[in-house]
DOKE-776055 format. One record per residue (C-alpha): x, y, z. Coordinates in steps of 0.001 Angstrom, whole numbers, padded with zeros to 6 digits, always signed. Layout:
<sites>
XYZ ...
</sites>
This chain:
<sites>
+028447-009930-002324 +026146-007032-003215 +025970-005225+000096 +027810-001984+000575 +029827-000330+003307 +031257+003110+003695 +033379+003926+000656 +037128+003851+001214 +040008+004141-001250 +041572+001015-002713 +045172+000782-001397 +047633+002092-004007 +049772-001013-003625 +046846-003212-004668 +046093-001014-007654 +049755-001137-008600 +049783-004954-008424 +046663-005268-010570 +048034-002726-013042 +051283-004661-013240 +049360-007868-014003 +047502-006203-016864 +050708-004669-018228 +052500-008012-017977 +049965-009577-020373 +050982-007092-023050 +054641-007952-022419 +053791-011633-022759 +052107-011082-026099 +055171-009139-027266 +057540-011874-026028 +055691-015236-026204 +058665-017110-024771 +058268-015253-021506 +054518-015809-021267 +054444-019085-019261 +056316-017423-016390 +054186-014271-016693 +051022-016382-016609 +052051-018265-013472 +053133-015106-011628 +049958-013268-012661 +047705-016025-011317 +049638-016157-008030 +049113-012414-007510 +045446-012388-008532 +044440-015409-006442 +046358-014160-003398 +044704-010732-003570 +041313-012353-004177 +041667-014642-001156 +042739-011719+001043 +039745-009577+000129 +037274-012447+000407 +038429-012955+004002 +038135-009225+004566 +034548-009197+003290 +033777-012208+005514 +035086-010295+008557 +032725-007458+007677 +029855-009909+008090 +028753-010079+004449 +027865-013628+003300 +030405-014992+005771 +030239-018699+004898 +030300-018164+001141 +033208-015710+001372 +035288-018051+003542 +034736-020968+001180 +035572-018655-001715 +038805-017661+000049 +039757-021338+000390 +039013-021802-003314 +041247-018860-004209 +043916-020314-001908 +043787-023476-003989 +044194-021177-006976 +047404-019832-005444 +048612-023429-005094 +047631-024096-008690 +049537-021078-009950 +052611-021760-007781 +052822-025397-008921 +052294-024327-012525 +055059-021689-012235 +057445-024224-010707 +056681-026635-013550 +057305-023880-016109 +060658-023103-014488 +061801-026694-015023 +060169-028654-012207 +059100-032294-012499 +056114-033248-014644 +053898-034200-011727 +053739-030479-010764 +051597-029926-013837 +049061-032433-012551 +049185-030917-009064 +048418-027549-010607 +045556-029039-012609 +044104-030819-009563 +044297-027603-007518 +042629-025659-010324 +039774-028166-010666 +039208-028273-006899 +039367-024492-006562 +036870-023805-009336 +034456-026435-007993 +034681-024979-004491 +034213-021433-005809 +031032-022457-007602 +029801-024275-004490 +030466-021195-002339 +028358-019063-004677 +025332-021379-004850 +025419-022346-001169 +023812-019109+000063 +020590-019206-002000 +020267-022976-001580 +020444-022733+002221 +017964-019863+002302 +015356-021991+000528 +013675-025108+001851 +011502-027993+000742 +010134-027972-002811 +011474-024443-003422 +015042-025597-002812 +014572-028688-004972 +013107-026659-007828 +015918-024104-007594 +018620-026794-007737 +016865-028522-010642 +016712-025266-012604 +020393-024546-011915 +021433-027986-013147 +019234-027679-016248 +020722-024304-017158 +024320-025339-016437 +024244-028727-018190 +024792-027410-021768 +028080-025807-020667 +029315-029189-019438 +028113-030827-022658 +030160-028338-024681 +033315-028928-022613 +032900-032676-022869 +032187-032722-026606 +034811-030281-027795 +037524-030758-025183 +037542-033813-022944 +036209-036408-025340 +038858-035648-028018 +041519-035580-025278 +040506-038986-023987 +040501-040422-027491 +043963-039079-028143 +045586-040238-024902 +043520-043263-023950 +042700-044265-020383 +045361-043420-017879 +046314-041312-014910 +045228-038006-016535 +041647-039303-016655 +041399-039223-012873 +041976-035472-012858 +040332-034507-016135 +037053-036208-015203 +036789-033687-012370 +036932-030746-014751 +033291-031063-015932 +032225-031200-012274 +034137-028007-011533 +032702-026225-014542 +029239-027551-013729 +029537-025875-010331 +030653-022624-011947 +027837-022768-014496 +025334-023526-011722 +026646-020502-009801 +026092-018302-012858 +022606-019786-013271 +021845-019106-009590 +022699-015423-010011 +020393-015134-013006 +017545-017047-011358 +017721-014885-008230 +017466-011714-010319 +020477-010093-008637 +022243-009199-011880 +020859-005805-012878 +023840-003600-013828 +027208-004433-015356 +029066-002349-012737 +027613-004255-009763 +030091-006496-007882 +027781-009462-008466 +027849-008810-012232 +031664-008674-012147 +031687-012003-010311 +029346-013530-012899 +031587-012307-015726 +034619-013890-014076 +032884-017257-013773 +031742-017219-017392 +035280-016416-018546 +036638-019197-016317 +034362-021749-018018 +035425-020443-021440 +039110-020617-020432 +038687-024235-019321 +036950-025058-022574 +039813-023558-024561 +042341-025424-022416 +040815-028882-022778 +040180-028321-026479 +043925-028123-027015 +044916-031030-024758 +045438-033473-027662 +048205-031127-028827 +050005-031575-025508 +050277-029825-022202 +052159-026965-023812 +048790-025703-025018 +047998-024726-021428 +050478-021863-021665 +049102-020506-024940 +048612-016767-025249 +044871-016776-025928 +043872-019308-023299 +046237-017825-020730 +044954-014303-021262 +041391-015562-020998 +042235-017225-017690 +043941-014079-016351 +040898-011995-017299 +038647-014459-015451 +040759-014332-012296 +041021-010543-012529 +037234-010213-012473 +036925-012796-009687 +039342-010680-007640 +037738-007339-008506 +034337-008388-007109 +035345-008778-003413 +037748-005855-003800 +034819-003621-004805 +032709-004764-001859 +035502-004372+000701 +036302-000905-000651 +032696+000264-000461 +032176+000261-004233 +028772-001313-003795 +025894-002181-006037 +024811+000480-008493 +021283-000834-008069 +019837-000516-004565 +018783-003933-003267 +015400-002539-002216 +014721-001608-005842 +015107-005146-007105 +011800-006792-007797 +013131-010260-008588 +014351-011741-011866 +013069-010362-015166 +010428-012458-016998 +012905-013907-019520 +014760-015731-016734 +011833-018130-016424 +012556-019385-019926 +016217-020206-019251 +015632-023928-018479 +013761-024332-021777 +016475-022469-023640 +019101-024728-022061 +017159-027795-023137 +017066-026556-026729 +020776-025716-026580 +021578-029234-025355 +019489-030858-028092 +021092-028632-030707 +024560-029528-029492 +023656-033215-029560 +022474-032930-033170 +025609-031038-034181 +027845-033737-032709 +025877-036524-034380 +025763-034778-037753 +029526-034216-037664 +030238-037880-036978 +029737-040971-039081 +026835-042098-036898 +024251-039805-038397 +023011-042145-041131 +022795-045027-038686 +020844-043116-036051 +019163-040477-038219 +015569-041725-037729 +015821-041939-033957 +017700-038646-033685 +015231-036705-035836 +012234-038195-034024 +013773-037444-030623 +014618-033900-031672 +011080-033291-032968 +009611-034730-029776 +011815-032556-027544 +011058-029430-029566 +007325-030140-029362 +007468-030742-025608 +009580-027610-025141 +007154-025546-027193 +004215-026876-025175 +005980-026060-021906 +006804-022611-023231 +003129-021951-023974 +002160-023202-020509 +004790-021046-018839 +003731-017970-020774 +000074-018573-019895 +000975-019066-016234 +002965-015862-016151 +000120-013969-017798 -002414-015412-015350 -000178-014631-012375 -000050-010972-013401 -003797-010475-013952 -006793-009963-011706 -009223-012689-012744 -012348-010692-011868 -011617-007438-013728 -008935-008440-016217 -006718-005644-014931 -003118-006097-013911 -002670-007138-010274 -000408-005750-007557 +002495-008021-008573 +002324-006852-012191 +002239-003219-011099 +005306-003754-008912 +007147-005374-011838 +006299-002431-014077 +007444+000016-011404 +010713-001873-010924 +011414-001712-014662 +010910+002041-014704 +013151+002471-011648 +015916+000434-013277 +015615+002591-016389 +015631+005768-014258 +012448+006961-015964 +009981+009488-014586 +006614+008156-013450 +003822+008623-010940 +001464+006221-009181 -002150+006851-008265 -003762+004792-005491 -007551+004965-005888 -009894+003875-003087 -013460+003382-004331 -015658+004276-001363 -019038+004167-003059 -020101+002811-006426 -023531+001625-007610 -023861-002135-008178 -023065-003187-011708 -020652-000354-012433 -017554-001550-014288 -014862+000240-012300 -012127-001118-014565 -013726+000471-017640 -014256+003764-015825 -010597+003956-014780 -009329+002962-018233 -011398+005727-019805 -009712+008325-017573 -006088+007538-018483 -004045+007173-021639 -003663+003908-023493 -000015+003610-022387 -000871+003994-018695 -001228+000840-016604 -004333+000265-014453 -004095-002416-011756 -006336-003782-009033 -004607-003733-005646 -007427-005058-003446 -011222-005427-003465 -011883-001684-003593 -008438-000201-004247 -006849+000355-007640 -003492+001600-008865 -002657+003667-011940 +000878+003960-013340 +001532+007104-015351 +004716+007678-017338 +005421+011050-018852 +008046+013753-019019 +005631+016084-017199 +004408+013283-014975 +003344+015429-011995 +000938+017497-014075 -000422+014480-015921 -000973+012615-012644 -003076+015387-011107 -005085+015729-014318 -005749+011975-014309 -006802+012146-010642 -009298+014909-011459 -010698+012890-014362 -011164+009834-012157 -012913+011844-009423 -015303+013346-011974 -015967+010031-013724 -016719+008207-010477 -019052+011040-009448 -020830+010827-012800 -021522+007182-011988 -022998+008234-008606 -019945+007054-006697 -017128+008556-004661 -013452+007847-004228 -010246+009082-002609 -006960+009227-004515 -003341+009390-003428 -000695+010583-005899 +003014+009810-005539 +005614+011088-008011 +008758+008946-008080 +012023+010533-007069 +015396+009565-008527 +016648+006227-007149 +013502+005746-005041 +012594+002025-004727 +009460+000902-006554 +007741-000398-003420 +008368+002941-001689 +006604+004852-004476 +003580+002553-004253 +003519+002810-000460 +003712+006605-000685 +000704+006649-003003 -001282+004554-000519 -000219+006833+002357 -001440+009856+000386 -004685+008000-000322 -005239+007527+003412 -004633+011256+003927 -007275+011955+001284 -009685+009724+003187 -009112+011748+006343 -010466+014829+004610 -013948+013316+004685 -014676+014356+001107 -013851+012779-002267 -010546+014351-003298 -006949+013597-004220 -003806+014287-002206 -000224+014464-003522 +002275+012673-001286 +004770+014703+000724 +007703+013325+002763 +006157+014611+005984 +003299+012138+005528 +005655+009258+006295 +006412+010822+009671 +002665+011043+010245 +002366+007338+009502 +004802+006446+012277 +002953+008784+014639 -000339+007159+013663 +001060+003735+014506 +002032+004985+017955 -001411+006524+018455 -003111+003315+017355 -001172+001383+019965 -001975+003955+022646 -005679+003859+021743 -005915+000182+022620 -007479-000006+026060 -007862+003775+026424 -011602+003377+026931 -011098+000792+029674 -008494+003054+031316 -011085+005864+031388 -008841+008253+029490 -011715+009751+027465 -013994+012568+028532 -016945+014287+026866 -017168+018062+026701 -020195+020018+025532 -020223+023121+023350 -023382+025227+023537 -025453+025931+020427 -027306+029212+020838 -030226+031033+019321 -028540+033943+017544 -031480+036228+018310 -031872+035625+022054 -028375+034210+022728 -029927+031476+024825 -028508+027938+024798 -030916+025690+022910 -028681+022659+022354 -025196+021286+022987 -022777+019287+020862 -020984+016398+022560 -017259+016495+021771 -014771+013730+022599 -011466+014524+024296 -008536+012203+025116 -005911+012657+027778 -003196+009979+027617 -000949+009350+030601 +002263+009890+028613 +001100+011675+025433 -000951+014241+027294 -003935+015877+025576 -004213+014410+022075 -006155+016563+019545 -009299+014910+018127 -008059+015570+014603 -005056+013364+015349 -006608+010360+017066 -010109+010089+015570 -008893+009185+012031 -006594+006580+013602 -009486+005176+015619 -011510+005053+012392 -008940+002918+010611 -008300+000616+013566 -012008+000106+014328 -011666+001453+017896 -014079+004231+016942 -017020+001829+017063 -016739+001195+020804 -015630+004771+021505 -018530+006238+019514 -021032+004050+021328 -019589+005188+024674 -019897+008870+023676 -023528+008306+022662 -024303+006683+026009 -022559+009461+027960 -024286+012242+026027 -027767+010731+026264 -027321+009956+029957 -026205+013529+030653 -029018+015064+028584 -031543+012928+030495 -030103+014223+033806 -030357+017852+032672 -033922+017240+031609 -034694+015751+035007 -033260+018948+036532 -035561+021086+034387 -033034+021969+031695 -034508+020805+028403 -031629+020720+025898 -031106+018863+022664 -027786+017010+022448 -025935+016529+019160 -023711+013447+018842 -021315+012791+015970 -021505+009373+014321 -018381+008399+012386 -018340+006905+008879 -017117+003611+010363 -020081+003497+012759 -022474+004133+009882 -021257+000957+008221 -022290-001131+011217 -025542-002987+010439 -026800-002581+014041 -026396+001207+014244 -030128+001960+014396 -030701-000699+017020 -027826+000633+019153 -029023+004266+018984 -032604+003408+019825 -031417+001065+022566 -029449+003880+024246 -032514+006139+024121 -034621+003435+025742 -031969+002753+028401 -031415+006406+029368 -035037+007514+029015 -034104+010462+026769 -036885+011359+024303 -035925+010851+020680 -036611+014513+019838 -033830+015531+022240 -031155+013725+020190 -029565+014839+016936 -027291+012398+015135 -024638+014272+013172 -022960+012731+010110 -020891+013957+007174 -022282+013675+003646 -019155+011891+002422 -019786+009101+004940 -022672+007866+002796 -020891+004922+001198 -023566+002270+000953 -027152+003464+000616 -028522+000049+001536 -026885+000280+004992 -026108+003867+006007 -029118+005733+004618 -031484+002945+005649 -030196+003128+009232 -030617+006908+009344 -034149+006663+007986 -035054+004136+010653 -033827+006225+013594 -035360+009379+012063 -038678+007577+011848 -038509+007186+015648 -038129+010958+016134 -034317+011373+016162 -033198+014269+013987 -030334+014031+011478 -027744+016744+010908 -025251+017012+008062 -021918+018293+009408 -019608+020624+007461 -022192+021045+004734 -020831+022519+001514 -017399+020897+001680 -018532+017585+000212 -017750+016656-003377 -021383+015910-004210 -023394+017309-001300 -026133+018870-003430 -026663+015679-005375 -027306+013609-002260 -029073+016198-000139 -032520+015366-001487 -031911+011639-000913 -030710+011860+002671 -033078+011988+005650 -031948+015430+006831 -033306+017940+009366 -030301+020190+010058 -027526+021633+007903 -024385+022764+009712 -022571+025526+007835 -018848+024791+007814 -016583+027116+009751 -014563+027859+006600 -017592+029625+005092 -018301+031478+008321 -014702+032736+008390 -015243+034365+004982 -018030+036617+006260 -016764+040178+006069 -019819+042245+005238 -019364+041892+001475 -021468+040023-001055 -018476+037939-002090 -017697+036918+001477 -021246+035825+002227 -022060+034215-001121 -021582+030561-000116 -023087+030896+003357 -026094+032683+001904 -026532+029990-000750 -026544+027264+001892 -029042+029187+004018 -031365+029803+001060 -031177+026135+000066 -032056+025091+003622 -035021+027470+003643 -036343+026000+000403 -035984+022468+001802 -037353+023585+005192 -034239+022631+007069 -032657+024239+010115 -029181+025710+009774 -026478+025868+012452 -023349+027921+011736 -020074+026605+013152 -016953+028483+014207 -018494+031878+015037 -015751+033942+016678 -016804+037548+016086 -019947+039568+016766 -019954+040770+013174 -020166+037176+011943 -023112+036421+014238 -024927+039554+013117 -024359+038833+009420 -025553+035237+009809 -028698+036428+011529 -029270+038919+008735 -028818+036154+006147 -031446+034024+007861 -029467+031558+010001 -030798+031611+013557 -028540+029134+015343 -024813+028960+015782 -021896+027845+017906 -018320+028994+018368 -015823+030599+020689 -017831+033851+020634 -020359+032105+022853 -018423+029393+024658 -015675+026865+024265 -016424+023194+024895 -016920+022801+028660 -017519+019954+031142 -021106+018890+031733 -021363+020567+035131 -020913+024032+033565 -023756+023691+031078 -026629+024419+033558 -025166+027841+034380 -024758+028661+030697 -028270+027485+029908 -029813+029670+032631 -027795+032806+031716 -029393+035503+029612 -027818+036868+026434 -025057+037543+025746 -023086+034765+027368 -020227+035907+029604 -016787+036038+028001 -015288+034180+030986 -016475+030834+029599 -014669+031167+026299 
</sites>
């Protein structure tokens, strides 16, 4: 009964009834002679209201079976209280036993209704283990009732009719104790104001009230109307009634169900604690009786044996829990341990942030765990989430600032070890579930990966909308190639001096039947993650090489540039596929440029080796968006490069000043030293083209010259003299 509905006011009449019950207890304490009648009337009211609201919760669809059984149990409670009240008012003696029988049956059924839900949801060994743990935890409560209540009562009265009813009392209390154990084992008790916590408190008080009642049975049935025991029973029934009342009135759980991460670690030790409690109780009973000297040797030996076995099981359980929360390869915490830590912080309403770190490249032998530990504080938790993904939990009053600082440290440390990574940062919001914070960090990490360069990205709510859109795009991408929804356009690359077309870049476009024209920046990252880019990229290569071979046959000798994605670079057969397309289409290797991004170099043994092989056959290699990479300069001398493409962001800064041209000029000078060709991207103004030419870059592309066009328009552009007509923009 922890689900919530729309909040509505508790009817004033109900509040008045419950207030009258509480006030009546004070009257009873002031006038003890009146208390038996007050007790009976109070229980009638509480059980009737409890039954009514349990049925109401059942009609709302919340735990229907359990609530209906609970309503029947509270109905038996009404019968118990009515029979008890009639007996108090002078009815025959058998009414007392009817009341007792109804009470025992009602409490047993209430406990059964509570445990039935979790038992039915489990199956096989899990159900058996759950039941065994419940019985083990509940058994000491029954032992206490038997030792201090029923056993003295039986000795005082001897066998007789009362035994038939009183023997059922331990069964009823066992069910209640098992219900309380079930709540603890399921980890649903997290705040004292939750309806489930109120229900648990009522059951515990009911067991205590029964214990008090049976303890006084040798003194006679009059003990059942005593002030202390009666008040304890009223308090138990009041809490048992308040729980469904809270649910039906929309006063739901203080702790969101999604934030619960299961029972706390100490719950696993409850069966062992119950075993020790049972042994202790057994020793107390034996010591307080005359049988201690007779059985002392056996008792002490048994107690020592049980303590030793319990201690050994405790060590095993602690070791198992530690092993279950650790990554065996790195010694770091695992995903489950990180989730537990997050859940604890959420319950405590503390501020924290999570970093999701994807290691994209790292030299063999590098201890990633040690690198990450060195970048964070001793109190911060580092966990391994998957083979190449790690999580960092940061707690601090200024957690947002500390998280970004930690992300910068990690980026720098990984770079120092000749690696690269992408990091997502998520700062927890108030009442945000733990799993949501972790998922947000991973979403931000994926956004960082889309940038193509090692960096970190802080999560924003809009990213979750992007995730849903990405899922829709991924589904639409399936079969798009077979449906012939893709086309290849070609953007001319011109000589900035003569304005003649010297090459073209093949650019992929997608027109979906229902989504329309989908921007490449939206669908290409999705195709990367889904793996569709491998087949799509191969198709683009075939189309571009086939078209370039046709132009060449028509006397138009152009070089074609084809982008190869990071995912394609990871394919071990990339070089074979590229060279195979050249052989199939008949295009000379010198007429093809394979364009990659520096950040795509994840594994030197695969990617760089493949590029070196195809370059050895005459294919040229271009580095796209040069200057935006996190470690471009470091890797430039290692990569088999022929062309550097100056990123459009640097071209946009050209304004005739030294400051505006500083980066572009540096790239051009570096290329000249390394004897590389430069191609400037995103040229939109004549002034930019002139400044680039002055700086020493002789090739460029952009809307100033032409937009991407279909293949049949390229011959006219290639034959035109400079400058190209504006009509093709």
